PDBQT receptor file of N, H, CA, C and O in Angstrom, charges set to zero:
ATOM      1  N   UNK A   1     226.417  75.044 -54.645  1.00  0.00    +0.000 N 
ATOM      2  CA  UNK A   1     226.409  76.360 -54.010  1.00  0.00    +0.000 C 
ATOM      3  C   UNK A   1     227.595  77.091 -53.720  1.00  0.00    +0.000 C 
ATOM      4  O   UNK A   1     228.585  76.513 -53.271  1.00  0.00    +0.000 OA
ATOM      5  N   UNK A   2     227.578  78.177 -53.914  1.00  0.00    +0.000 N 
ATOM      6  H   UNK A   2     226.773  78.646 -54.278  1.00  0.00    +0.000 HD
ATOM      7  CA  UNK A   2     228.997  78.961 -53.568  1.00  0.00    +0.000 C 
ATOM      8  C   UNK A   2     228.547  80.115 -52.320  1.00  0.00    +0.000 C 
ATOM      9  O   UNK A   2     227.475  80.710 -52.209  1.00  0.00    +0.000 OA
ATOM     10  N   UNK A   3     229.702  80.187 -51.490  1.00  0.00    +0.000 N 
ATOM     11  H   UNK A   3     230.573  79.704 -51.580  1.00  0.00    +0.000 HD
ATOM     12  CA  UNK A   3     229.336  81.247 -50.508  1.00  0.00    +0.000 C 
ATOM     13  C   UNK A   3     230.158  82.259 -50.922  1.00  0.00    +0.000 C 
ATOM     14  O   UNK A   3     231.224  81.894 -51.419  1.00  0.00    +0.000 OA
ATOM     15  N   UNK A   4     229.887  83.764 -50.830  1.00  0.00    +0.000 N 
ATOM     16  H   UNK A   4     229.021  84.060 -50.426  1.00  0.00    +0.000 HD
ATOM     17  CA  UNK A   4     230.694  84.844 -50.737  1.00  0.00    +0.000 C 
ATOM     18  C   UNK A   4     231.993  84.594 -50.245  1.00  0.00    +0.000 C 
ATOM     19  O   UNK A   4     232.175  83.556 -49.609  1.00  0.00    +0.000 OA
ATOM     20  N   UNK A   5     232.978  85.423 -50.447  1.00  0.00    +0.000 N 
ATOM     21  H   UNK A   5     232.831  86.266 -50.964  1.00  0.00    +0.000 HD
ATOM     22  CA  UNK A   5     234.268  85.378 -49.568  1.00  0.00    +0.000 C 
ATOM     23  C   UNK A   5     234.110  85.449 -48.155  1.00  0.00    +0.000 C 
ATOM     24  O   UNK A   5     234.782  84.688 -47.459  1.00  0.00    +0.000 OA
ATOM     25  N   UNK A   6     233.289  86.282 -47.611  1.00  0.00    +0.000 N 
ATOM     26  H   UNK A   6     232.743  86.900 -48.176  1.00  0.00    +0.000 HD
ATOM     27  CA  UNK A   6     233.174  86.490 -46.164  1.00  0.00    +0.000 C 
ATOM     28  C   UNK A   6     232.341  85.191 -45.481  1.00  0.00    +0.000 C 
ATOM     29  O   UNK A   6     232.090  85.117 -44.278  1.00  0.00    +0.000 OA
ATOM     30  N   UNK A   7     232.020  84.330 -46.340  1.00  0.00    +0.000 N 
ATOM     31  H   UNK A   7     232.225  84.390 -47.317  1.00  0.00    +0.000 HD
ATOM     32  CA  UNK A   7     231.395  83.029 -45.785  1.00  0.00    +0.000 C 
ATOM     33  C   UNK A   7     229.963  83.330 -44.971  1.00  0.00    +0.000 C 
ATOM     34  O   UNK A   7     229.458  82.631 -44.092  1.00  0.00    +0.000 OA
ATOM     35  N   UNK A   8     229.481  84.549 -45.518  1.00  0.00    +0.000 N 
ATOM     36  H   UNK A   8     229.892  85.116 -46.232  1.00  0.00    +0.000 HD
ATOM     37  CA  UNK A   8     228.066  84.683 -44.672  1.00  0.00    +0.000 C 
ATOM     38  C   UNK A   8     226.984  83.906 -45.229  1.00  0.00    +0.000 C 
ATOM     39  O   UNK A   8     226.822  83.911 -46.449  1.00  0.00    +0.000 OA
ATOM     40  N   UNK A   9     226.236  83.248 -44.484  1.00  0.00    +0.000 N 
ATOM     41  H   UNK A   9     226.368  83.244 -43.492  1.00  0.00    +0.000 HD
ATOM     42  CA  UNK A   9     225.203  82.481 -44.859  1.00  0.00    +0.000 C 
ATOM     43  C   UNK A   9     224.090  83.117 -45.648  1.00  0.00    +0.000 C 
ATOM     44  O   UNK A   9     223.384  82.410 -46.366  1.00  0.00    +0.000 OA
ATOM     45  N   UNK A  10     223.915  84.291 -45.561  1.00  0.00    +0.000 N 
ATOM     46  H   UNK A  10     224.489  84.866 -44.977  1.00  0.00    +0.000 HD
ATOM     47  CA  UNK A  10     222.788  85.157 -46.169  1.00  0.00    +0.000 C 
ATOM     48  C   UNK A  10     223.178  85.547 -47.663  1.00  0.00    +0.000 C 
ATOM     49  O   UNK A  10     222.385  86.041 -48.464  1.00  0.00    +0.000 OA
ATOM     50  N   UNK A  11     224.496  85.257 -47.919  1.00  0.00    +0.000 N 
ATOM     51  H   UNK A  11     225.140  84.856 -47.268  1.00  0.00    +0.000 HD
ATOM     52  CA  UNK A  11     224.654  85.631 -49.201  1.00  0.00    +0.000 C 
ATOM     53  C   UNK A  11     225.079  84.374 -50.055  1.00  0.00    +0.000 C 
ATOM     54  O   UNK A  11     226.094  84.401 -50.751  1.00  0.00    +0.000 OA
ATOM     55  N   UNK A  12     224.237  83.243 -49.969  1.00  0.00    +0.000 N 
ATOM     56  H   UNK A  12     223.412  83.221 -49.404  1.00  0.00    +0.000 HD
ATOM     57  CA  UNK A  12     224.399  82.227 -50.780  1.00  0.00    +0.000 C 
ATOM     58  C   UNK A  12     224.273  82.401 -52.195  1.00  0.00    +0.000 C 
ATOM     59  O   UNK A  12     223.342  83.108 -52.580  1.00  0.00    +0.000 OA
ATOM     60  N   UNK A  13     224.994  81.915 -52.991  1.00  0.00    +0.000 N 
ATOM     61  H   UNK A  13     225.750  81.340 -52.678  1.00  0.00    +0.000 HD
ATOM     62  CA  UNK A  13     224.570  82.118 -54.604  1.00  0.00    +0.000 C 
ATOM     63  C   UNK A  13     224.054  80.762 -55.034  1.00  0.00    +0.000 C 
ATOM     64  O   UNK A  13     224.716  79.738 -54.859  1.00  0.00    +0.000 OA
ATOM     65  N   UNK A  14     222.807  80.776 -55.623  1.00  0.00    +0.000 N 
ATOM     66  H   UNK A  14     222.270  81.608 -55.764  1.00  0.00    +0.000 HD
ATOM     67  CA  UNK A  14     222.136  79.861 -56.447  1.00  0.00    +0.000 C 
ATOM     68  C   UNK A  14     222.391  79.942 -57.693  1.00  0.00    +0.000 C 
ATOM     69  O   UNK A  14     222.115  80.989 -58.278  1.00  0.00    +0.000 OA
ATOM     70  N   UNK A  15     223.000  78.814 -58.415  1.00  0.00    +0.000 N 
ATOM     71  H   UNK A  15     223.225  77.963 -57.940  1.00  0.00    +0.000 HD
ATOM     72  CA  UNK A  15     223.409  79.030 -59.955  1.00  0.00    +0.000 C 
ATOM     73  C   UNK A  15     221.995  79.042 -60.636  1.00  0.00    +0.000 C 
ATOM     74  O   UNK A  15     221.111  78.270 -60.265  1.00  0.00    +0.000 OA
ATOM     75  N   UNK A  16     221.827  79.911 -61.602  1.00  0.00    +0.000 N 
ATOM     76  H   UNK A  16     222.546  80.538 -61.903  1.00  0.00    +0.000 HD
ATOM     77  CA  UNK A  16     220.549  79.970 -62.385  1.00  0.00    +0.000 C 
ATOM     78  C   UNK A  16     220.399  78.652 -63.510  1.00  0.00    +0.000 C 
ATOM     79  O   UNK A  16     221.396  78.288 -64.134  1.00  0.00    +0.000 OA
ATOM     80  N   UNK A  17     219.339  78.119 -63.665  1.00  0.00    +0.000 N 
ATOM     81  H   UNK A  17     218.529  78.415 -63.159  1.00  0.00    +0.000 HD
ATOM     82  CA  UNK A  17     219.323  77.139 -64.604  1.00  0.00    +0.000 C 
ATOM     83  C   UNK A  17     219.634  77.497 -66.042  1.00  0.00    +0.000 C 
ATOM     84  O   UNK A  17     220.097  76.700 -66.858  1.00  0.00    +0.000 OA
ATOM     85  N   UNK A  18     219.342  78.758 -66.280  1.00  0.00    +0.000 N 
ATOM     86  H   UNK A  18     218.966  79.405 -65.617  1.00  0.00    +0.000 HD
ATOM     87  CA  UNK A  18     219.233  79.406 -67.524  1.00  0.00    +0.000 C 
ATOM     88  C   UNK A  18     219.805  80.815 -67.471  1.00  0.00    +0.000 C 
ATOM     89  O   UNK A  18     219.509  81.546 -66.526  1.00  0.00    +0.000 OA
ATOM     90  N   UNK A  19     220.538  81.192 -68.359  1.00  0.00    +0.000 N 
ATOM     91  H   UNK A  19     220.779  80.598 -69.127  1.00  0.00    +0.000 HD
ATOM     92  CA  UNK A  19     220.972  82.759 -68.468  1.00  0.00    +0.000 C 
ATOM     93  C   UNK A  19     219.894  83.774 -68.264  1.00  0.00    +0.000 C 
ATOM     94  O   UNK A  19     218.922  83.834 -69.016  1.00  0.00    +0.000 OA
ATOM     95  N   UNK A  20     220.055  84.504 -67.329  1.00  0.00    +0.000 N 
ATOM     96  H   UNK A  20     220.845  84.455 -66.718  1.00  0.00    +0.000 HD
ATOM     97  CA  UNK A  20     218.928  85.401 -67.014  1.00  0.00    +0.000 C 
ATOM     98  C   UNK A  20     217.734  85.207 -66.351  1.00  0.00    +0.000 C 
ATOM     99  O   UNK A  20     216.798  85.993 -66.494  1.00  0.00    +0.000 OA
ATOM    100  N   UNK A  21     217.666  84.068 -65.517  1.00  0.00    +0.000 N 
ATOM    101  H   UNK A  21     218.426  83.429 -65.400  1.00  0.00    +0.000 HD
ATOM    102  CA  UNK A  21     216.694  83.485 -64.931  1.00  0.00    +0.000 C 
ATOM    103  C   UNK A  21     216.826  83.741 -63.206  1.00  0.00    +0.000 C 
ATOM    104  O   UNK A  21     215.956  83.516 -62.364  1.00  0.00    +0.000 OA
ATOM    105  N   UNK A  22     217.880  84.155 -63.045  1.00  0.00    +0.000 N 
ATOM    106  H   UNK A  22     218.586  84.338 -63.729  1.00  0.00    +0.000 HD
ATOM    107  CA  UNK A  22     218.235  84.012 -61.602  1.00  0.00    +0.000 C 
ATOM    108  C   UNK A  22     217.492  84.869 -60.578  1.00  0.00    +0.000 C 
ATOM    109  O   UNK A  22     217.313  84.612 -59.388  1.00  0.00    +0.000 OA
ATOM    110  N   UNK A  23     217.062  86.030 -61.332  1.00  0.00    +0.000 N 
ATOM    111  H   UNK A  23     217.207  86.239 -62.299  1.00  0.00    +0.000 HD
ATOM    112  CA  UNK A  23     216.303  86.906 -60.483  1.00  0.00    +0.000 C 
ATOM    113  C   UNK A  23     214.610  86.225 -60.339  1.00  0.00    +0.000 C 
ATOM    114  O   UNK A  23     213.931  86.274 -59.313  1.00  0.00    +0.000 OA
ATOM    115  N   UNK A  24     214.232  85.662 -61.540  1.00  0.00    +0.000 N 
ATOM    116  H   UNK A  24     214.784  85.622 -62.373  1.00  0.00    +0.000 HD
ATOM    117  CA  UNK A  24     213.103  85.004 -61.542  1.00  0.00    +0.000 C 
ATOM    118  C   UNK A  24     213.228  83.707 -60.270  1.00  0.00    +0.000 C 
ATOM    119  O   UNK A  24     212.379  83.541 -59.395  1.00  0.00    +0.000 OA
ATOM    120  N   UNK A  25     214.032  83.180 -60.374  1.00  0.00    +0.000 N 
ATOM    121  H   UNK A  25     214.721  83.314 -61.085  1.00  0.00    +0.000 HD
ATOM    122  CA  UNK A  25     214.224  81.966 -59.667  1.00  0.00    +0.000 C 
ATOM    123  C   UNK A  25     214.312  82.598 -58.070  1.00  0.00    +0.000 C 
ATOM    124  O   UNK A  25     213.616  82.027 -57.231  1.00  0.00    +0.000 OA
ATOM    125  N   UNK A  26     215.157  83.771 -57.630  1.00  0.00    +0.000 N 
ATOM    126  H   UNK A  26     215.723  84.234 -58.312  1.00  0.00    +0.000 HD
ATOM    127  CA  UNK A  26     215.255  84.427 -56.312  1.00  0.00    +0.000 C 
ATOM    128  C   UNK A  26     213.831  84.823 -55.934  1.00  0.00    +0.000 C 
ATOM    129  O   UNK A  26     213.408  84.473 -54.833  1.00  0.00    +0.000 OA
ATOM    130  N   UNK A  27     213.053  85.534 -56.772  1.00  0.00    +0.000 N 
ATOM    131  H   UNK A  27     213.397  85.819 -57.667  1.00  0.00    +0.000 HD
ATOM    132  CA  UNK A  27     211.888  85.769 -56.554  1.00  0.00    +0.000 C 
ATOM    133  C   UNK A  27     210.735  84.617 -56.239  1.00  0.00    +0.000 C 
ATOM    134  O   UNK A  27     209.784  84.875 -55.501  1.00  0.00    +0.000 OA
ATOM    135  N   UNK A  28     210.877  83.551 -56.758  1.00  0.00    +0.000 N 
ATOM    136  H   UNK A  28     211.649  83.341 -57.358  1.00  0.00    +0.000 HD
ATOM    137  CA  UNK A  28     210.016  82.332 -56.716  1.00  0.00    +0.000 C 
ATOM    138  C   UNK A  28     210.431  81.859 -55.240  1.00  0.00    +0.000 C 
ATOM    139  O   UNK A  28     209.583  81.608 -54.384  1.00  0.00    +0.000 OA
ATOM    140  N   UNK A  29     211.691  81.770 -55.039  1.00  0.00    +0.000 N 
ATOM    141  H   UNK A  29     212.380  81.974 -55.735  1.00  0.00    +0.000 HD
ATOM    142  CA  UNK A  29     212.295  81.411 -53.644  1.00  0.00    +0.000 C 
ATOM    143  C   UNK A  29     211.643  82.184 -52.516  1.00  0.00    +0.000 C 
ATOM    144  O   UNK A  29     211.139  81.685 -51.510  1.00  0.00    +0.000 OA
ATOM    145  N   UNK A  30     211.714  83.385 -52.798  1.00  0.00    +0.000 N 
ATOM    146  H   UNK A  30     212.124  83.791 -53.615  1.00  0.00    +0.000 HD
ATOM    147  CA  UNK A  30     211.452  84.368 -51.630  1.00  0.00    +0.000 C 
ATOM    148  C   UNK A  30     209.655  84.261 -51.434  1.00  0.00    +0.000 C 
ATOM    149  O   UNK A  30     209.092  84.248 -50.339  1.00  0.00    +0.000 OA
ATOM    150  N   UNK A  31     208.962  84.193 -52.782  1.00  0.00    +0.000 N 
ATOM    151  H   UNK A  31     209.419  84.204 -53.671  1.00  0.00    +0.000 HD
ATOM    152  CA  UNK A  31     207.549  84.013 -52.411  1.00  0.00    +0.000 C 
ATOM    153  C   UNK A  31     207.153  82.713 -51.558  1.00  0.00    +0.000 C 
ATOM    154  O   UNK A  31     206.299  82.670 -50.672  1.00  0.00    +0.000 OA
ATOM    155  N   UNK A  32     207.932  81.697 -52.003  1.00  0.00    +0.000 N 
ATOM    156  H   UNK A  32     208.625  81.731 -52.723  1.00  0.00    +0.000 HD
ATOM    157  CA  UNK A  32     207.623  80.296 -51.475  1.00  0.00    +0.000 C 
ATOM    158  C   UNK A  32     207.722  80.235 -49.848  1.00  0.00    +0.000 C 
ATOM    159  O   UNK A  32     207.024  79.628 -49.035  1.00  0.00    +0.000 OA
ATOM    160  N   UNK A  33     208.986  81.193 -49.655  1.00  0.00    +0.000 N 
ATOM    161  H   UNK A  33     209.553  81.686 -50.315  1.00  0.00    +0.000 HD
ATOM    162  CA  UNK A  33     209.418  81.217 -48.339  1.00  0.00    +0.000 C 
ATOM    163  C   UNK A  33     208.678  82.097 -47.422  1.00  0.00    +0.000 C 
ATOM    164  O   UNK A  33     208.789  81.964 -46.203  1.00  0.00    +0.000 OA
ATOM    165  N   UNK A  34     207.903  83.018 -47.977  1.00  0.00    +0.000 N 
ATOM    166  H   UNK A  34     207.813  83.126 -48.967  1.00  0.00    +0.000 HD
ATOM    167  CA  UNK A  34     207.024  83.890 -47.307  1.00  0.00    +0.000 C 
ATOM    168  C   UNK A  34     205.570  83.235 -47.034  1.00  0.00    +0.000 C 
ATOM    169  O   UNK A  34     204.853  83.524 -46.077  1.00  0.00    +0.000 OA
ATOM    170  N   UNK A  35     205.272  82.311 -48.039  1.00  0.00    +0.000 N 
ATOM    171  H   UNK A  35     205.855  82.076 -48.817  1.00  0.00    +0.000 HD
ATOM    172  CA  UNK A  35     204.010  81.537 -47.876  1.00  0.00    +0.000 C 
ATOM    173  C   UNK A  35     204.064  80.482 -46.882  1.00  0.00    +0.000 C 
ATOM    174  O   UNK A  35     203.068  80.126 -46.253  1.00  0.00    +0.000 OA
ATOM    175  N   UNK A  36     205.314  79.939 -46.723  1.00  0.00    +0.000 N 
ATOM    176  H   UNK A  36     206.123  80.229 -47.234  1.00  0.00    +0.000 HD
ATOM    177  CA  UNK A  36     205.445  78.925 -45.702  1.00  0.00    +0.000 C 
ATOM    178  C   UNK A  36     205.404  79.618 -44.291  1.00  0.00    +0.000 C 
ATOM    179  O   UNK A  36     204.777  79.143 -43.344  1.00  0.00    +0.000 OA
ATOM    180  N   UNK A  37     206.157  80.829 -44.233  1.00  0.00    +0.000 N 
ATOM    181  H   UNK A  37     206.667  81.215 -45.002  1.00  0.00    +0.000 HD
ATOM    182  CA  UNK A  37     206.255  81.491 -43.055  1.00  0.00    +0.000 C 
ATOM    183  C   UNK A  37     204.953  81.835 -42.640  1.00  0.00    +0.000 C 
ATOM    184  O   UNK A  37     204.763  81.770 -41.426  1.00  0.00    +0.000 OA
ATOM    185  N   UNK A  38     203.735  82.289 -43.558  1.00  0.00    +0.000 N 
ATOM    186  H   UNK A  38     203.889  82.342 -44.545  1.00  0.00    +0.000 HD
ATOM    187  CA  UNK A  38     202.660  82.589 -43.255  1.00  0.00    +0.000 C 
ATOM    188  C   UNK A  38     201.446  81.219 -43.140  1.00  0.00    +0.000 C 
ATOM    189  O   UNK A  38     200.220  81.267 -43.049  1.00  0.00    +0.000 OA
ATOM    190  N   UNK A  39     202.161  80.333 -43.176  1.00  0.00    +0.000 N 
ATOM    191  H   UNK A  39     203.157  80.294 -43.250  1.00  0.00    +0.000 HD
ATOM    192  CA  UNK A  39     201.325  78.980 -43.011  1.00  0.00    +0.000 C 
ATOM    193  C   UNK A  39     200.576  78.379 -44.223  1.00  0.00    +0.000 C 
ATOM    194  O   UNK A  39     199.708  77.509 -44.157  1.00  0.00    +0.000 OA
ATOM    195  N   UNK A  40     201.023  78.949 -45.285  1.00  0.00    +0.000 N 
ATOM    196  H   UNK A  40     201.728  79.656 -45.339  1.00  0.00    +0.000 HD
ATOM    197  CA  UNK A  40     200.485  78.583 -46.638  1.00  0.00    +0.000 C 
ATOM    198  C   UNK A  40     201.385  77.181 -47.151  1.00  0.00    +0.000 C 
ATOM    199  O   UNK A  40     202.352  77.343 -47.896  1.00  0.00    +0.000 OA
ATOM    200  N   UNK A  41     201.055  76.056 -46.772  1.00  0.00    +0.000 N 
ATOM    201  H   UNK A  41     200.270  75.924 -46.167  1.00  0.00    +0.000 HD
ATOM    202  CA  UNK A  41     201.985  74.958 -47.191  1.00  0.00    +0.000 C 
ATOM    203  C   UNK A  41     201.294  73.821 -48.025  1.00  0.00    +0.000 C 
ATOM    204  O   UNK A  41     201.840  72.741 -48.256  1.00  0.00    +0.000 OA
ATOM    205  N   UNK A  42     200.201  74.126 -48.399  1.00  0.00    +0.000 N 
ATOM    206  H   UNK A  42     199.757  75.003 -48.212  1.00  0.00    +0.000 HD
ATOM    207  CA  UNK A  42     199.386  73.193 -48.980  1.00  0.00    +0.000 C 
ATOM    208  C   UNK A  42     198.831  71.994 -48.048  1.00  0.00    +0.000 C 
ATOM    209  O   UNK A  42     198.540  72.209 -46.872  1.00  0.00    +0.000 OA
ATOM    210  N   UNK A  43     198.726  70.962 -48.528  1.00  0.00    +0.000 N 
ATOM    211  H   UNK A  43     198.962  70.786 -49.483  1.00  0.00    +0.000 HD
ATOM    212  CA  UNK A  43     198.327  69.651 -48.030  1.00  0.00    +0.000 C 
ATOM    213  C   UNK A  43     199.319  69.191 -46.861  1.00  0.00    +0.000 C 
ATOM    214  O   UNK A  43     200.479  69.048 -47.246  1.00  0.00    +0.000 OA
ATOM    215  N   UNK A  44     199.103  68.953 -45.618  1.00  0.00    +0.000 N 
ATOM    216  H   UNK A  44     198.161  69.069 -45.305  1.00  0.00    +0.000 HD
ATOM    217  CA  UNK A  44     199.857  68.260 -44.779  1.00  0.00    +0.000 C 
ATOM    218  C   UNK A  44     200.451  66.786 -45.047  1.00  0.00    +0.000 C 
ATOM    219  O   UNK A  44     199.622  65.960 -45.429  1.00  0.00    +0.000 OA
ATOM    220  N   UNK A  45     201.572  66.422 -44.920  1.00  0.00    +0.000 N 
ATOM    221  H   UNK A  45     202.245  67.093 -44.610  1.00  0.00    +0.000 HD
ATOM    222  CA  UNK A  45     202.311  65.365 -45.508  1.00  0.00    +0.000 C 
ATOM    223  C   UNK A  45     201.335  64.122 -45.198  1.00  0.00    +0.000 C 
ATOM    224  O   UNK A  45     200.997  63.383 -46.122  1.00  0.00    +0.000 OA
ATOM    225  N   UNK A  46     200.900  63.909 -43.912  1.00  0.00    +0.000 N 
ATOM    226  H   UNK A  46     201.174  64.510 -43.161  1.00  0.00    +0.000 HD
ATOM    227  CA  UNK A  46     200.219  62.653 -43.523  1.00  0.00    +0.000 C 
ATOM    228  C   UNK A  46     198.749  62.719 -44.484  1.00  0.00    +0.000 C 
ATOM    229  O   UNK A  46     198.339  61.676 -44.992  1.00  0.00    +0.000 OA
ATOM    230  N   UNK A  47     198.170  63.732 -44.640  1.00  0.00    +0.000 N 
ATOM    231  H   UNK A  47     198.504  64.580 -44.227  1.00  0.00    +0.000 HD
ATOM    232  CA  UNK A  47     196.965  63.728 -45.523  1.00  0.00    +0.000 C 
ATOM    233  C   UNK A  47     197.303  63.401 -46.976  1.00  0.00    +0.000 C 
ATOM    234  O   UNK A  47     196.610  62.664 -47.678  1.00  0.00    +0.000 OA
ATOM    235  N   UNK A  48     198.385  63.986 -47.358  1.00  0.00    +0.000 N 
ATOM    236  H   UNK A  48     198.948  64.585 -46.788  1.00  0.00    +0.000 HD
ATOM    237  CA  UNK A  48     198.822  63.702 -49.035  1.00  0.00    +0.000 C 
ATOM    238  C   UNK A  48     199.160  62.013 -48.798  1.00  0.00    +0.000 C 
ATOM    239  O   UNK A  48     198.689  61.192 -49.585  1.00  0.00    +0.000 OA
ATOM    240  N   UNK A  49     199.968  61.614 -47.707  1.00  0.00    +0.000 N 
ATOM    241  H   UNK A  49     200.351  62.281 -47.067  1.00  0.00    +0.000 HD
ATOM    242  CA  UNK A  49     200.230  60.327 -48.150  1.00  0.00    +0.000 C 
ATOM    243  C   UNK A  49     198.869  59.310 -47.960  1.00  0.00    +0.000 C 
ATOM    244  O   UNK A  49     198.807  58.244 -48.573  1.00  0.00    +0.000 OA
ATOM    245  N   UNK A  50     197.954  59.696 -47.180  1.00  0.00    +0.000 N 
ATOM    246  H   UNK A  50     198.004  60.562 -46.682  1.00  0.00    +0.000 HD
ATOM    247  CA  UNK A  50     196.716  58.937 -46.964  1.00  0.00    +0.000 C 
ATOM    248  C   UNK A  50     196.130  59.096 -48.314  1.00  0.00    +0.000 C 
ATOM    249  O   UNK A  50     195.661  58.058 -48.781  1.00  0.00    +0.000 OA
ATOM    250  N   UNK A  51     196.059  60.022 -48.952  1.00  0.00    +0.000 N 
ATOM    251  H   UNK A  51     196.440  60.866 -48.573  1.00  0.00    +0.000 HD
ATOM    252  CA  UNK A  51     195.219  60.283 -50.261  1.00  0.00    +0.000 C 
ATOM    253  C   UNK A  51     195.899  59.412 -51.307  1.00  0.00    +0.000 C 
ATOM    254  O   UNK A  51     195.236  58.759 -52.113  1.00  0.00    +0.000 OA
ATOM    255  N   UNK A  52     197.097  59.408 -51.288  1.00  0.00    +0.000 N 
ATOM    256  H   UNK A  52     197.636  59.938 -50.633  1.00  0.00    +0.000 HD
ATOM    257  CA  UNK A  52     197.894  58.688 -52.232  1.00  0.00    +0.000 C 
ATOM    258  C   UNK A  52     197.723  56.943 -51.983  1.00  0.00    +0.000 C 
ATOM    259  O   UNK A  52     197.524  56.083 -52.841  1.00  0.00    +0.000 OA
ATOM    260  N   UNK A  53     197.856  56.805 -50.701  1.00  0.00    +0.000 N 
ATOM    261  H   UNK A  53     198.017  57.504 -50.004  1.00  0.00    +0.000 HD
ATOM    262  CA  UNK A  53     197.443  55.234 -50.430  1.00  0.00    +0.000 C 
ATOM    263  C   UNK A  53     196.226  55.107 -50.978  1.00  0.00    +0.000 C 
ATOM    264  O   UNK A  53     196.189  54.244 -51.856  1.00  0.00    +0.000 OA
ATOM    265  N   UNK A  54     194.986  55.794 -50.718  1.00  0.00    +0.000 N 
ATOM    266  H   UNK A  54     195.017  56.494 -50.005  1.00  0.00    +0.000 HD
ATOM    267  CA  UNK A  54     193.732  55.449 -51.316  1.00  0.00    +0.000 C 
ATOM    268  C   UNK A  54     193.781  55.401 -52.652  1.00  0.00    +0.000 C 
ATOM    269  O   UNK A  54     193.314  54.390 -53.178  1.00  0.00    +0.000 OA
ATOM    270  N   UNK A  55     194.269  56.314 -53.394  1.00  0.00    +0.000 N 
ATOM    271  H   UNK A  55     194.648  57.135 -52.967  1.00  0.00    +0.000 HD
ATOM    272  CA  UNK A  55     194.056  56.525 -54.898  1.00  0.00    +0.000 C 
ATOM    273  C   UNK A  55     194.951  55.267 -55.592  1.00  0.00    +0.000 C 
ATOM    274  O   UNK A  55     194.536  54.849 -56.673  1.00  0.00    +0.000 OA
ATOM    275  N   UNK A  56     196.133  54.664 -55.026  1.00  0.00    +0.000 N 
ATOM    276  H   UNK A  56     196.470  55.004 -54.148  1.00  0.00    +0.000 HD
ATOM    277  CA  UNK A  56     196.910  53.653 -55.587  1.00  0.00    +0.000 C 
ATOM    278  C   UNK A  56     196.617  52.358 -54.982  1.00  0.00    +0.000 C 
ATOM    279  O   UNK A  56     197.350  51.399 -55.225  1.00  0.00    +0.000 OA
ATOM    280  N   UNK A  57     195.505  52.240 -54.136  1.00  0.00    +0.000 N 
ATOM    281  H   UNK A  57     194.909  53.019 -53.938  1.00  0.00    +0.000 HD
ATOM    282  CA  UNK A  57     195.186  51.061 -53.345  1.00  0.00    +0.000 C 
ATOM    283  C   UNK A  57     196.434  50.329 -52.469  1.00  0.00    +0.000 C 
ATOM    284  O   UNK A  57     196.713  49.131 -52.423  1.00  0.00    +0.000 OA
ATOM    285  N   UNK A  58     197.099  51.486 -51.780  1.00  0.00    +0.000 N 
ATOM    286  H   UNK A  58     196.873  52.459 -51.818  1.00  0.00    +0.000 HD
ATOM    287  CA  UNK A  58     198.344  50.939 -51.070  1.00  0.00    +0.000 C 
ATOM    288  C   UNK A  58     197.895  50.866 -49.441  1.00  0.00    +0.000 C 
ATOM    289  O   UNK A  58     196.929  51.445 -48.943  1.00  0.00    +0.000 OA
ATOM    290  N   UNK A  59     198.624  50.211 -48.922  1.00  0.00    +0.000 N 
ATOM    291  H   UNK A  59     199.409  49.741 -49.326  1.00  0.00    +0.000 HD
ATOM    292  CA  UNK A  59     198.118  50.098 -47.241  1.00  0.00    +0.000 C 
ATOM    293  C   UNK A  59     198.391  51.310 -46.508  1.00  0.00    +0.000 C 
ATOM    294  O   UNK A  59     199.463  51.909 -46.602  1.00  0.00    +0.000 OA
ATOM    295  N   UNK A  60     197.454  51.667 -45.797  1.00  0.00    +0.000 N 
ATOM    296  H   UNK A  60     196.584  51.180 -45.720  1.00  0.00    +0.000 HD
ATOM    297  CA  UNK A  60     197.526  52.879 -45.122  1.00  0.00    +0.000 C 
ATOM    298  C   UNK A  60     198.574  53.021 -43.886  1.00  0.00    +0.000 C 
ATOM    299  O   UNK A  60     199.146  54.065 -43.573  1.00  0.00    +0.000 OA
ATOM    300  N   UNK A  61     198.700  51.846 -43.291  1.00  0.00    +0.000 N 
ATOM    301  H   UNK A  61     198.235  50.998 -43.545  1.00  0.00    +0.000 HD
ATOM    302  CA  UNK A  61     199.777  51.687 -42.414  1.00  0.00    +0.000 C 
ATOM    303  C   UNK A  61     200.889  50.786 -42.659  1.00  0.00    +0.000 C 
ATOM    304  O   UNK A  61     200.637  49.762 -43.293  1.00  0.00    +0.000 OA
ATOM    305  N   UNK A  62     202.139  51.007 -42.243  1.00  0.00    +0.000 N 
ATOM    306  H   UNK A  62     202.344  51.839 -41.728  1.00  0.00    +0.000 HD
ATOM    307  CA  UNK A  62     203.026  50.107 -42.543  1.00  0.00    +0.000 C 
ATOM    308  C   UNK A  62     202.840  48.625 -41.988  1.00  0.00    +0.000 C 
ATOM    309  O   UNK A  62     202.499  48.348 -40.837  1.00  0.00    +0.000 OA
ATOM    310  N   UNK A  63     203.085  47.843 -42.874  1.00  0.00    +0.000 N 
ATOM    311  H   UNK A  63     203.361  48.068 -43.808  1.00  0.00    +0.000 HD
ATOM    312  CA  UNK A  63     202.997  46.377 -42.470  1.00  0.00    +0.000 C 
ATOM    313  C   UNK A  63     201.794  45.789 -42.928  1.00  0.00    +0.000 C 
ATOM    314  O   UNK A  63     201.661  44.566 -42.959  1.00  0.00    +0.000 OA
ATOM    315  N   UNK A  64     200.738  46.727 -43.355  1.00  0.00    +0.000 N 
ATOM    316  H   UNK A  64     200.846  47.721 -43.329  1.00  0.00    +0.000 HD
ATOM    317  CA  UNK A  64     199.449  46.015 -43.852  1.00  0.00    +0.000 C 
ATOM    318  C   UNK A  64     199.442  45.548 -45.323  1.00  0.00    +0.000 C 
ATOM    319  O   UNK A  64     198.454  44.976 -45.784  1.00  0.00    +0.000 OA
TER     320      UNK A  64
């Protein structure tokens, strides 16, 4: 990541994966950020890990 000359953190430049996709990437990041702020985060980590353990027959608690 590069910062503008004034080192303002609001002006972080994110390199695009492909030419012409920078605006699409920024739009996706903004959308994800707004969803997170609004409380849309999908499944909580503990619930996800529990489902993962059940699906793959892993211990639910450390040391089991």
